[in-house]
C-alpha positions, 0 to 999 in steps of 0.5 A: 507173023507180024506183030499186029497179026491176031491168032484165031485158031484154037490152041493146038491147031494150025495158026491162021494169020489175020491182018489188021484192017482199018476200023478194027480196034487195036489194043496197045500196051499203054491202052491196056495198062490205062484201062486196068488203072481206070477199073481199079479206081472205079472199084475203090470208089464203089467200096468207099461209097457203099462199104461193100467190096462186091458193090455193083455186082449183080446179086439175088436175095434168097430168103433162108428158112431157119429150122428150129431145133427139135423139141426135147423128148417129154419127161416122165410125169414125176420129173415134170412135177419136180420141176414145177417151182415150189412157189407155183401151187397152181402149176403143180396142180395143173400138171397133176390134173393133166397127167392123171397122177394122184399126189398125196401130200402130208397134212400141213405141207407148204409146197408141192415139193413136199409130196410123199406119195405119187400114184400113177394110173395103170396103162389100161382098164381092168379086163373082165372075162368074156361073157357068156362063158359056155362052162357057165350057161344052160338052155332054159325055156326063155333062153340062155341062163347062168348056171354053176359050172363043174368044180363049183365054178361060179358066175359070181367069180368069173364075171366079177371085176378082179382087184389089181395085184398089190392094191393099197390097203385102207378104206374102201367104198363100193357103189352100185348104180342101178336102173341102167339099160332102159334109157340109152342116154343115161346108160351112155352117160354112166359108162362115159363118166363113172369110174370103172370100179363102180358096178352097174345094175341093169333092168331087164326091159331095155332093148339090145341089152346084151350089147349094152351090157357088153359095152359097160363090161368092156369099160370095166364095170361089172354087171348085175341084173335087177329082178322086178319084185313086189312093193307094198303098194303094188299094183299102184307101183308096178315094177313091170312085167314078170314081177316076182309076187308074194301071192305067186307060187314058188314055181311061177316066181322062179319061171319069172326070174328065169325070164329076167336072167335070160335077158343078158349074160355076164352078170354076177348077181341079182339086185332087187328092183323095188321089192319092199314087200317081197324081201320082207316075206320069208315064204316068198323070198327063200325059194328065190334066194335058193335058186340064185345061190344054186346058179352060182350067183349072189344077191344084193339088196339096194338098201331102200327098204328098212323092212327087208329080211334079205340078209338074214334069209340069204345067210339061212340059204347060204347065198352070198349077199350084201346090203347097201349102207346108204342110198345116195339119191333117196332125195334126188337133189345135188346138195343131198347127194353130196351130203350122202357121199360125204357120209359114205366116205366118213363111214368107210374111214370109220369102218374100213368098208362102206357100200352105197347104191344110187339110181342112174339119174343125171344128177346122181351120175354127175355128183358121183363122178365129181366126188370120185375124181380126187377120192384116192387123194383123200386116202379112200379107194373105190372097189366093185360090189363083188368085193363084198360077195367073194372071198373073205368078207369085209368087216361089216354087219351088212353082208352075208357069206355062204 
C-alpha cells in the first residue's frame, strides 16, 4: 500500500485502499507537529490569563444544596435547667415555665444553680373510676340513684379522686367550685383553666348534665351534687324547683332529694345550694343527712351560713361531712378573691390543711387559676375535697367523720 493510502476499514476487517485525490487535505508529519505546538502555546496563554487550567472549556454551573446536620436530640428538662447560665435568672424561669417543672429554691439563693428540689409533673392526669358503677346504683322513682354497695362499698370511695402514691407531705388546700352545669361557658372555662385537684359541684338544673359531669371527671375533677335548700328569705330568694324546705314532711324532702340525685352519676357527696335556714333546723336536716349517709355519700357545707349546724348534725348521724373554712368570693372582686386566697394559704401553712369554697364566677375562676400556678413552689399542695371526707380526717375542727 502506498504511503499516501488511507485505511477506511475497521480494525480486524479487510483493508480497503483509497487513493489520495486532489483537493483532499493531506496531513504530513511537519504539519502535525506544528499544530500540536500551536495548541500548546494557546493553552498556556489561557492559563496565564485566566488562572484556570480548564479555561476555555465548556462548563455548567449547578447550585448544590448544603444540608445541615440534624439537630441534637432534646435533653432532659433537668439538664436544660442546669445548662442555663447562672447569670440569666430570666432564662431559667422561662425554661421552668415552658416545661411545667417546679423548681423550689432555698431562701436567699442567689442563682438558679442553687435549686435543691425539682418536681416534674406526671405524664397524665389522674383517672377517676367510670360512672355509673352498676354495683353502686339502683332504680328510683325519678331515675338511677346512688346506693351503698355490698361490703359497704361507698360511692364516696369509688368516685373520689385518689391521692397519688408518694405524695409529698406538707400543707394542703382543698377548693370546691360550685354552681357548675348551668352555664356552659362557665363550666367549660372551669374545666379548662382550673387544676384537676380542684373539686366541682354541679347544680341539678343544667341540660345534658351526665355528659357535662363526665367531661369534668375525665379531666380529673371529682364531682359533687348541689341540692337546693331553703334560705331564710325564701321564696324571695328561691334556689329553684325541688327545693328542700323546713315546712315539708321528711318523706317529701327525701323525694325531692331523690330527684336531684337522679340528674347525673359519679358524685361523691351532696353540697348545699343556699340552705341557710334548712341547715340550721335539726328536725328538717337530720332525716336528709341520714339518707345521704345511708347511700354511701358525704355532706359538704359551703361555709356561707354562720348559723349552719350541719357538722354537728352530721356527726350525730355518723355521716362524713366537712365545712369550708373560707368563702373565696363572698365579695366577688378580683382584689378580694386574691386577699382570701392569701388568707387560705396562710391558714393551710398554720394548720396543715384548709378548705375553701367558691362560685363559678369568671373572676373567681381566673384568680384561682392564676394563684394555683406556683402554689407548689411555695410549699403548698392542692388536694380534692374528698381528702377531708375519707380515711383519717385532717387535723381540723371543721370536719365530721363517721
